[in-house]
C-alpha positions, 0 to 999 in steps of 0.5 A: 548951103554950106560953102565948100572950097575944093583943094588939090586933087587927092588932098581932100575937101574943106567945108564950112558947117552950119554950126560955124565950124570947119570940116575937112574930108579925106580918103586914106585908102581902100578897105580891103574887106569891102572895096570901099574908100576909107573916109575920114573927117577933121574938125576945127574952129577956123578954116586955116586950122583945118587946112593945116591939119589936112595938109599934115594928113595928106603929106603923111599919106603921100610919104607912107607914114600915115597912121589910121585913127583908132578909137582904142583907149590905153586901157582897151589897148593894153587889155587887147595886148594882154589877151592876144599878144602874150601867149609866149609868156610863162604863167607867172609873167602873165600874172604879173603883167595882168596885175601891173595893168590892173593896178597901175596902168589902167587907173592912171592912163586907161581913159586916155586915147591911145593915139593921144598918149604922149611922153609927158603924160607917161613921164608923170605917171612913172614919177608918180609911182615912186610917190607914196601919195599916189600908191595908197600911202606906199611908194614903189621901189625904183625897180618895181616902178621900172618893171611897171614902165616896162609892161607899158613900153612893151604894149606901146611897142607892139602898137607901133609894130602893127601900125596903131602908133607912129612911134612909142611915146614911152621911149623918151622917158627918164626912168628912176635909177635902180640902186645896186642892191647891197650884198648881205651875207651871214658872217663867220661870227654869225654862222654858228648862231644861225645854224643853231636858230635854224634847227627847231624850224620845220624847214631847217634842212631846206635852209642848210642845203641852200646855204651849202649849195647857193641855189635860188629859192625857186631852184631848191623848191623845185629840186626833185629826187631824180635830180640827185646823183648819190653815187657822184655826189652831185645835183642836176639843176634844170627846173625851178618851182614858180608860184602865183596867187589867183583868188587866194589859191597858190598855183604851181608849175615848173619852169626852166632856170633863170638863164635857161641853162641847166647845171650840175653842182658837186656838193659836200658830203654833209649836204648829201647826208642832210638830203638823206635825212630829208628822204627818211622824213618824207617817207614817214610823212607819206606813210602818215598821209596815206591816200592824201599824199600827192607829190606831183613833181616828186619834190625833195621838199614838200609839206606834210601831204606832198604838196609844193611848199609855199615860197612865202611861208618858207621865206617868212620862217627864214625871216623870223629866224634871222630877226631872232639873231639880229639879222633883220636886214637879210633875206632868202637870197642871203643864203646864196650870197653867203655860199658864194662868199664862203666859196671865194674865201676858201679859195674857189676860183671865180669860174667854179663859183660862177658855174655853181651859182649858174651865172651867165658870165664870170664877169657878172660873178666878179661884179656881184662879189667884187666886195672882198671881206676883211678875212679875204683881204687878211688872207691875201696879205698873209699869202703875200707876206709868206711869199716875201719872206720865202723869196725876196728876203731870203735871197737877200739875207 
């Protein structure tokens, strides 16, 4: 017969099993669905070890910090989180979460029991993301690694909020430092070559409008004809085109702007002229396409059949143009950065530039474009010299 040692009232019992191990049994509460006690068992090689575990559990029950054991693995929980708790995510964000969980979190941590997951394991996982050997020969950038960590952290945070975990083991991890991206712009010397190289490309009007307005790529791809105020020469920006791939198909939808705020920008007459050219081109495309024409969002920039342009295609074309004139290290956002720099060079105040770019604060604009170009420094020195000559020196002559 198994030996049983009775413990204090309410703290459970400890029994020696036939196989030589020790077993502690305790009740954590009442199941509200059945009205029956919720019973649990703890196993160990020695009575002392089991007794220590039982004291810890009963102390947590008494203090209200007890967490019911769960059989979730990390993979099972992240799938539950994805399926049941991400209904407020936009489609693009949801698609990104799915990819992160499938490609990174599940392969590395998926088999670990959720309640056994610890900070050391998560830290090793985060570190591995930046090592080529752990990612098919290609290391993730610090920013991407931080995004992967963010999805895991949010999933574990929810587990804490609903009582599956006592604390979030990811909260104490040290994340890779994300370097501030270097601002790349098209210089005055390069501008003529860029404009000439753009002209043969089918998207050159898109590139020119973006260069002279500073729109984000999603914003210019989502620009619709009703958003153009021809009379007042302005564009109303309130939406952006979002795209993601599923099984090779490009899915498109309209989303709010990055910071959720719409804005109106007044543009140069040349920009309106380019948009008028684009309207004439699109009219010819619509007549040629006939019944195949389908411009669901009434977009300004579309393909020959009225469908939204694929952002990757637009980007690849631009990269080819830039590479052809020796600007391999530039990207689509270079057009936006160039617009901002040209605006500041030509005397626009920071608040105007901030409003045109749709930044959330002037401080962010200053921080982003705090690097002054040589031309701006030279202009500043010349203005100061003029002030000195016309005031200080002339009065002392």
